[in-house]
C-alpha positions, 0 to 999 in steps of 0.5 A: 500499500501506499500511505498517504500524507557509451554511448557507441556509434558505428564507424563509417566502414562498419556502418556501410556493412551493416546498411547493406546487410539490412537492404539485402534482408529488405529486398529478400522480404520483398519490400522494395526499397523506396527511400531513407528517413528523412527525405519527405520530412514534411509528410502530411500532418507530420503522421503520414508519408509511406513508412510512417516511421518518421513519427518515431521518437527517439530518431533511430540510427537508420530507417529504410522504408519500402513499398507495398502493403505492410502488415496488418494485425488481425484475429490471426496475428500471434506474438512469438518469442524464444521459448523457455526464456522468461524475459523474453516472454514477458517483453512479448506479454506486455507488448500483448496486453498493450495491444489486446487493450487497444485493438481487442484482438486476441494476440496469443503469446506463443514459443513458436519462434519464427512463426508467419503472420505474426510479430517475432521477438527473437534474440541473435547473438550474432548481431554485430557487438556494436548493437549493445544490449539495447540495440535492435533490428525491426523489419516489417513487411506483408508477412509479418514483423520481426524484432531481433536484438542480442538481449532481452532489453534490446527487445524491449526497446524494439517493442516502444518502436513498434508501438509508434509504428501503429497507429496513434489509437494503439495507445488507447485504454480501451478497444477502437476501431482503426486500421492496424497496419505497420508500413514495410520498414527497416530499422537499425537502432541503439543508443548513444549514451548508456545513462538516460535518466529522469528524475521525479521529485517525491519530497516536495510534493508526494506522489502515490506508487500508481502516479510514479508508475505512470510516470514510468510508463511515459518514460518507458515509451521514449526509451529512458533507462534510469528512474532517479527518485529524489526521496528526501528533502526539507518538506518531507521524508518519503521512505520507511526505514527500519528502527527509525519511525520518526522519519515517517511518523514526523518527518513524512507527514507534510509537503511543500504548501502545508497539504498532508504528505506520505510515504513508501513502504518497504513493499511500496518501494520494492513494487516501484522497483518492479515495475520499473525494471519490468519495463527496463528502467533502473531505480536510483534513489536519493537521499539529500545530504548534508543540506535540505534535511530539515525533514530529518531534524524534525523527526530527530533533533539531536542531529542538528548541532546549529545551536539554533531553535528546534527544526519545524515542518517547512512548507516553502521553497527556500533552500540552503538553510538545513544542515544534519550536523557533519561533526557528530558521530550519531549522524554517521550512524544515521547516515550508514543505516539508512544507506544500508537499508536503501541499498539492500532495496535497490537492485541498481548500481547507483545511490544518489547522495545529493550534496547540493546548495549547502550553504552553512558549511565551510569546504573542508568540512563539506567535503569531509562530510561528502567522503565519508558518506560516499565511503559508506555507499562504496561499503553498501556495494553501490556507486556513489552519485552526487550533484555537481557540488560533490565534484571536489570529492569526485574520482577515485574512491570518492563520488564515481558519477556527477550529475551536472546541473549548475549555471555557475562558471566554477562549478563547470571547472570543478566538474572538468577536473573531476572528470580528469580523475576518472569521474563520469558525468550525467548531463543535466544542465538547468537551462536545458533539462530542468522540466520544472523551468517554465516554457516562457514568461507566460506559463502558469506553472513552474519556476525561472530561476535558470531561465526559461525552457522552450522545446526547442531549447531542450532539444538543441544541445549537444552534451558532449560539447556543453562542458569542456570535458575529456573524451568519453566523460560524458555517461549520459543525460537526465531530465529532473523534474523538481515539483515545488509547483506541481502537487499531481500528476496532471501538473507533472505532464504539463510540465514534462510533456512535450519536452520529455521526449525531446531530451529522450532523443538527445540521450538516445539518438546519434548527434548527426541524426537529429534535426529541430525541423525534422524532430518538431514534426515527428513530436507533433505526431505524438500529440494524438498518441497522448491523447488517446493514452489519456496524457496531458500535455502542453500544446506548445506553439512551436509544434505543429500540432495536427 
């Protein structure tokens, strides 16, 4: 229950070889190669065209369309996969469940791998190594649809592309009449970066398990693979910890604005992790330290050595005023307990320790605190992950992964130094990637301390050149969504859509494959899809919505 209160890019030579193989496969399937994606960038209302593949977000690495009738889902269509592989079977069952809901077709899942007249999900270790764990091939022709990958995760990414190749009504929650045809197409695809994350702040405003799952649904369609949960802040603590009942009894009772908060039980958190894992998203939990800790101090006032008045529940949105005591061993006993518990609940490799906006602690004391907490994370078997202020303690045995958000030039220089010591960097510059920034000065929701972030601003940047970093230092991107002004999923949708797919393409697609004019047309085609799914979104004037 919920308690409510590396990218890798083909060399030109290997790219030619792979493309030739796919072209031969398409010809063998009788598709008749017609043109590559992008030759018809306009198309009727960004949703037509011979292949329909130009609707796909993020844009695939290579796409080749063909002539012919394509493949139509009917009562005879089955989904087949590798017999005896539970993970592949689960991918097939998820695809079938979603399509049954909208099409009303039976779509049985079978182990009859390679059967004609259907959708076949195949594992093939003979695919080129550069396909990687998330890459896939998709081939659609008159006889059926075949998705091939080296891993089950790659199969899953391919099924998300298939969803977008079908009419928008495929996202409907109830059966609707439609022509369920996939035009003939061949796709080769894989991600640019290994880390493609989205952060949801459940501390400022609490979100139930079902609401978090709903956000996962939005992320999975656009091939995000990490869900960063900001679990603690001044306004609330959101996770039950054994032996620390006041964290939820007192620290979780409130949220910004003074409305009731809430928290996740151990079972709740495990359910979020399970749901995300089934959609190939890794949960990255964050316990923000040593600042942003007012909720902790209301629950355990002995961890406050400021000498000031006792901490009281906080309902505002100021930052930088709270500090858990960095010189008291009771603090490290507390952090050790929390980290060990959270690490035991979290199968993913990362544990985020925050570290941002600490304004009442000298640099030496701050760095010592971060070193000690990072060591606790490593002792619990996880990689310490921190906001860019932890950069002086990054690399080596310190913080292993940094998240860059700052607008401060000094922070940028510190990131360069940390990357030189071996730290990897997740790019989340506030002026590009923060989904809580207003679209423009007239936006009702959100904030604008980092400026405004239009859809074009969210899309038109290169993570590799945003900072001066060594080659290969950028691990990926993240799209943080802080919820000071967002009390529910409806408000989250207004700020995340349509910018979330823009950032998904920044993280997934090759830089050379991206262009704003083509993207805005493909993004426009997502609007009917969101309407069919019941997702809210902002109809920004930059996009030619149909």
